DSSP file (Angstrom, degrees, kcal/mol; ACC not computed):
  #  RESIDUE AA STRUCTURE BP1 BP2  ACC     N-H-->O    O-->H-N    N-H-->O    O-->H-N    TCO  KAPPA ALPHA  PHI   PSI    X-CA   Y-CA   Z-CA
    1    1 A M              0   0    0      0, 0.0     2,-0.2     0, 0.0     0, 0.0   0.000 360.0 360.0 360.0 137.5  -18.9   34.6   38.3
    2    2 A T        -     0   0    0      1,-0.1     2,-0.3     0, 0.0     0, 0.0  -0.518 360.0-111.5 -79.2 143.3  -22.5   34.4   39.6
    3    3 A K        -     0   0    0     -2,-0.2     2,-0.3     1,-0.0    -1,-0.1  -0.579  35.0-153.4 -72.5 132.6  -24.7   31.4   38.9
    4    4 A R        -     0   0    0     -2,-0.3     2,-0.1     1,-0.0    -1,-0.0  -0.801  17.1-108.9-108.1 150.3  -27.5   32.2   36.6
    5    5 A D        -     0   0    0     -2,-0.3     2,-0.5     1,-0.0    -1,-0.0  -0.453  25.5-140.4 -71.0 148.7  -30.9   30.5   36.3
    6    6 A T        -     0   0    0     -2,-0.1     2,-0.3     2,-0.0    -1,-0.0  -0.967  18.8-154.6-112.0 127.5  -31.5   28.3   33.3
    7    7 A Y        -     0   0    0     -2,-0.5     0, 0.0     1,-0.1     0, 0.0  -0.741  21.6-164.5-104.9 148.5  -35.0   28.6   31.8
    8    8 A D        +     0   0    0     -2,-0.3    -1,-0.1     2,-0.1    -2,-0.0   0.225  69.0  92.1-110.1  10.3  -37.0   26.1   29.8
    9    9 A T  S    S-     0   0    0      0, 0.0    -2,-0.1     0, 0.0     2,-0.0  -0.916  74.7-130.3-106.1 127.3  -39.5   28.7   28.6
   10   10 A P        -     0   0    0      0, 0.0     2,-0.1     0, 0.0    -2,-0.1  -0.348  26.9-102.0 -74.7 158.9  -38.8   30.5   25.3
   11   11 A S        -     0   0    0     14,-0.1     2,-0.4     1,-0.1    13,-0.2  -0.383  30.4-115.8 -72.4 153.9  -39.0   34.3   24.9
   12   12 A D  E     -A   23   0A   0     11,-2.9    11,-2.6    12,-0.1     2,-0.4  -0.800  35.4-168.9 -88.2 136.4  -41.9   36.0   23.3
   13   13 A V  E     +A   22   0A   0     -2,-0.4     2,-0.3     9,-0.2     9,-0.2  -0.993  11.4 167.4-134.1 127.3  -40.9   37.8   20.1
   14   14 A V  E     -A   21   0A   0      7,-2.1     7,-3.3    -2,-0.4     2,-0.5  -0.975  31.2-130.4-136.3 151.9  -42.9   40.3   18.1
   15   15 A A  E     +A   20   0A   0     -2,-0.3     2,-0.3     5,-0.2     5,-0.2  -0.894  35.8 168.5 -98.4 129.9  -42.2   42.8   15.3
   16   16 A D  E >   -A   19   0A   0      3,-2.7     3,-1.2    -2,-0.5    -2,-0.1  -0.940  59.9 -19.3-147.8 120.5  -43.6   46.2   16.0
   17   17 A D  T 3  S-     0   0    0     -2,-0.3     3,-0.1     1,-0.3    -1,-0.0   0.864 127.1 -45.7  55.0  43.8  -43.0   49.5   14.3
   18   18 A G  T 3  S+     0   0    0      1,-0.3     2,-0.3    15,-0.0    -1,-0.3   0.602 121.9  89.8  81.0  10.7  -39.8   48.4   12.5
   19   19 A K  E <  S-A   16   0A   0     -3,-1.2    -3,-2.7    14,-0.1     2,-0.5  -0.897  71.8-123.1-133.0 165.8  -38.2   46.8   15.5
   20   20 A V  E     -AB  15  32A   0     12,-2.9    12,-2.9    -2,-0.3     2,-0.5  -0.949  23.7-155.6-111.5 123.6  -38.1   43.3   17.1
   21   21 A E  E     -AB  14  31A   0     -7,-3.3    -7,-2.1    -2,-0.5     2,-0.5  -0.872   6.6-168.3-105.2 129.3  -39.2   43.1   20.7
   22   22 A V  E     +AB  13  30A   0      8,-3.1     8,-2.4    -2,-0.5     2,-0.4  -0.973  10.4 179.1-118.7 123.7  -38.0   40.2   22.9
   23   23 A R  E     -AB  12  29A   0    -11,-2.6   -11,-2.9    -2,-0.5     6,-0.2  -0.986  21.9 -19.4-131.6 134.8  -39.7   39.7   26.3
   24   24 A G        +     0   0    0      4,-3.1     2,-0.2    -2,-0.4   -12,-0.1   0.209  35.0 142.9  71.1 169.1  -39.1   37.1   29.0
   25   25 A P  S >  S-     0   0    0      0, 0.0     3,-1.7     0, 0.0    -1,-0.2   0.640 105.5 -36.0 -72.1 166.8  -38.5   34.9   30.6
   26   26 A D  T 3  S-     0   0    0      1,-0.2    -2,-0.2    -2,-0.2     0, 0.0  -0.321 130.6  -8.5  54.5-122.1  -37.6   36.7   33.8
   27   27 A A  T 3  S+     0   0    0     -4,-0.1     2,-0.4    -3,-0.1    -1,-0.2   0.290  90.8 130.0 -94.8  10.5  -35.8   40.1   33.1
   28   28 A V    <   +     0   0    0     -3,-1.7    -4,-3.1     1,-0.0     2,-0.2  -0.521  21.5 147.7 -67.0 122.6  -35.3   39.7   29.3
   29   29 A D  E     +B   23   0A   0     -2,-0.4     2,-0.4    -6,-0.2    -6,-0.2  -0.653  15.0 144.4-160.4  91.7  -36.6   42.9   27.8
   30   30 A V  E     -B   22   0A   0     -8,-2.4    -8,-3.1    -2,-0.2     2,-0.4  -0.988  34.8-151.9-141.0 144.1  -34.9   44.1   24.7
   31   31 A D  E     -B   21   0A   0     -2,-0.4     2,-0.3   -10,-0.2   -10,-0.2  -0.963  23.9-173.5-113.5 132.5  -35.8   45.8   21.4
   32   32 A L  E     -B   20   0A   0    -12,-2.9   -12,-2.9    -2,-0.4    -2,-0.0  -0.897  27.5-113.0-125.4 151.4  -33.6   45.1   18.4
   33   33 A T     >  -     0   0    0     -2,-0.3     4,-2.6   -14,-0.2     5,-0.2  -0.416  42.2-106.6 -67.8 159.8  -33.2   46.4   14.8
   34   34 A P  H  > S+     0   0    0      0, 0.0     4,-2.2     0, 0.0     5,-0.2   0.895 122.3  51.0 -56.6 -38.6  -34.2   43.8   12.2
   35   35 A E  H  > S+     0   0    0      2,-0.2     4,-2.0     1,-0.2     5,-0.2   0.911 110.9  46.8 -66.7 -41.8  -30.5   43.3   11.4
   36   36 A A  H  > S+     0   0    0      1,-0.2     4,-2.6     2,-0.2    -1,-0.2   0.875 111.7  52.3 -66.8 -37.1  -29.5   42.8   15.0
   37   37 A A  H  X S+     0   0    0     -4,-2.6     4,-2.5     2,-0.2    -2,-0.2   0.896 108.2  50.9 -65.5 -40.2  -32.4   40.4   15.5
   38   38 A E  H  X S+     0   0    0     -4,-2.2     4,-2.0     2,-0.2    -2,-0.2   0.938 113.1  44.8 -63.0 -46.4  -31.3   38.3   12.4
   39   39 A E  H  X S+     0   0    0     -4,-2.0     4,-2.4     1,-0.2    -2,-0.2   0.910 112.9  51.1 -64.1 -41.9  -27.7   38.1   13.7
   40   40 A T  H  X S+     0   0    0     -4,-2.6     4,-2.8     1,-0.2    -1,-0.2   0.906 107.9  52.5 -61.9 -41.1  -28.9   37.2   17.2
   41   41 A S  H  X S+     0   0    0     -4,-2.5     4,-2.5     2,-0.2    -1,-0.2   0.898 109.4  49.6 -63.0 -39.8  -31.2   34.5   15.8
   42   42 A D  H  X S+     0   0    0     -4,-2.0     4,-2.5     2,-0.2    -2,-0.2   0.932 112.7  46.9 -61.8 -45.9  -28.2   33.0   14.0
   43   43 A R  H  X S+     0   0    0     -4,-2.4     4,-2.3     1,-0.2    -2,-0.2   0.896 112.5  50.0 -65.0 -40.7  -26.1   33.1   17.1
   44   44 A L  H  X S+     0   0    0     -4,-2.8     4,-2.7     2,-0.2    -2,-0.2   0.929 111.7  47.9 -62.0 -46.5  -28.9   31.5   19.2
   45   45 A L  H  X S+     0   0    0     -4,-2.5     4,-2.4     2,-0.2    -2,-0.2   0.922 112.6  48.4 -62.1 -44.8  -29.4   28.7   16.7
   46   46 A N  H  X S+     0   0    0     -4,-2.5     4,-2.0     1,-0.2    -1,-0.2   0.920 114.6  45.4 -61.0 -43.9  -25.7   27.9   16.5
   47   47 A A  H  X S+     0   0    0     -4,-2.3     4,-2.7     2,-0.2    -2,-0.2   0.880 111.4  53.0 -68.7 -36.9  -25.3   27.9   20.3
   48   48 A A  H  X S+     0   0    0     -4,-2.7     4,-2.6     2,-0.2    -2,-0.2   0.913 109.3  48.6 -64.7 -41.5  -28.4   25.8   20.7
   49   49 A M  H  X S+     0   0    0     -4,-2.4     4,-2.2     2,-0.2    -1,-0.2   0.906 112.8  48.1 -63.7 -41.4  -27.2   23.2   18.3
   50   50 A K  H  X S+     0   0    0     -4,-2.0     4,-2.8     2,-0.2    -2,-0.2   0.930 112.9  47.8 -64.6 -45.9  -23.8   23.1   20.1
   51   51 A A  H  X S+     0   0    0     -4,-2.7     4,-2.5     2,-0.2    -2,-0.2   0.903 111.3  50.7 -62.1 -42.1  -25.4   22.8   23.5
   52   52 A R  H  X S+     0   0    0     -4,-2.6     4,-2.2     2,-0.2    -1,-0.2   0.921 111.9  47.9 -61.7 -43.5  -27.8   20.0   22.3
   53   53 A G  H  X S+     0   0    0     -4,-2.2     4,-1.9     2,-0.2    -2,-0.2   0.918 110.8  50.9 -63.1 -44.2  -24.8   18.1   20.9
   54   54 A D  H  X S+     0   0    0     -4,-2.8     4,-0.8     1,-0.2    -1,-0.2   0.907 110.7  49.7 -58.6 -42.1  -22.8   18.6   24.1
   55   55 A K  H >< S+     0   0    0     -4,-2.5     3,-0.6     1,-0.2     4,-0.3   0.900 109.9  50.1 -64.8 -41.1  -25.8   17.2   26.1
   56   56 A R  H 3< S+     0   0    0     -4,-2.2     3,-0.4     1,-0.2    -1,-0.2   0.842 116.1  42.3 -64.9 -33.2  -26.2   14.2   23.8
   57   57 A L  H >< S+     0   0    0     -4,-1.9     3,-1.8     1,-0.2    -1,-0.2   0.457  84.0  98.6 -94.5  -2.1  -22.4   13.3   24.1
   58   58 A E  T << S+     0   0    0     -4,-0.8    -1,-0.2    -3,-0.6    -2,-0.1   0.757  86.1  44.9 -62.4 -25.9  -22.0   14.0   27.9
   59   59 A D  T 3  S+     0   0    0     -3,-0.4    -1,-0.3    -4,-0.3    -2,-0.1   0.336  84.4 111.1-100.5   7.9  -22.3   10.3   28.8
   60   60 A F    X   -     0   0    0     -3,-1.8     3,-1.4     1,-0.1    -3,-0.0  -0.687  63.7-143.1 -82.7 131.1  -20.0    8.9   26.1
   61   61 A P  T 3  S+     0   0    0      0, 0.0    -1,-0.1     0, 0.0    -3,-0.0   0.747  94.7  64.3 -68.1 -22.3  -16.8    7.5   27.6
   62   62 A H  T 3  S+     0   0    0      2,-0.1     2,-0.2    -3,-0.0    -3,-0.0   0.602  75.9 110.2 -77.2  -9.1  -14.6    8.7   24.7
   63   63 A K  S <  S-     0   0    0     -3,-1.4     2,-0.1    -6,-0.2    -5,-0.0  -0.457  77.0-113.6 -70.1 133.6  -15.3   12.4   25.4
   64   64 A A              0   0    0     -2,-0.2    -1,-0.1     1,-0.1    -2,-0.1  -0.363 360.0 360.0 -65.9 144.3  -12.3   14.3   26.7
   65   65 A K              0   0    0     -2,-0.1    -1,-0.1     0, 0.0    -2,-0.1   0.441 360.0 360.0 -87.5 360.0  -12.5   15.5   30.3
């Protein structure tokens, strides 16, 4: 698997003509239906909360290796 860059800049998101446009950073360039955008936002939020929790717990000695 190739190593991917991790960005700290959020994507730009706009609603235009019945679709949701997501641009950047880097090569992110996607248009979604409103329904797909809603599901994607739920998935992003869930993954972000998990990643934030993982980051907070990474230095705790009780965490399984």
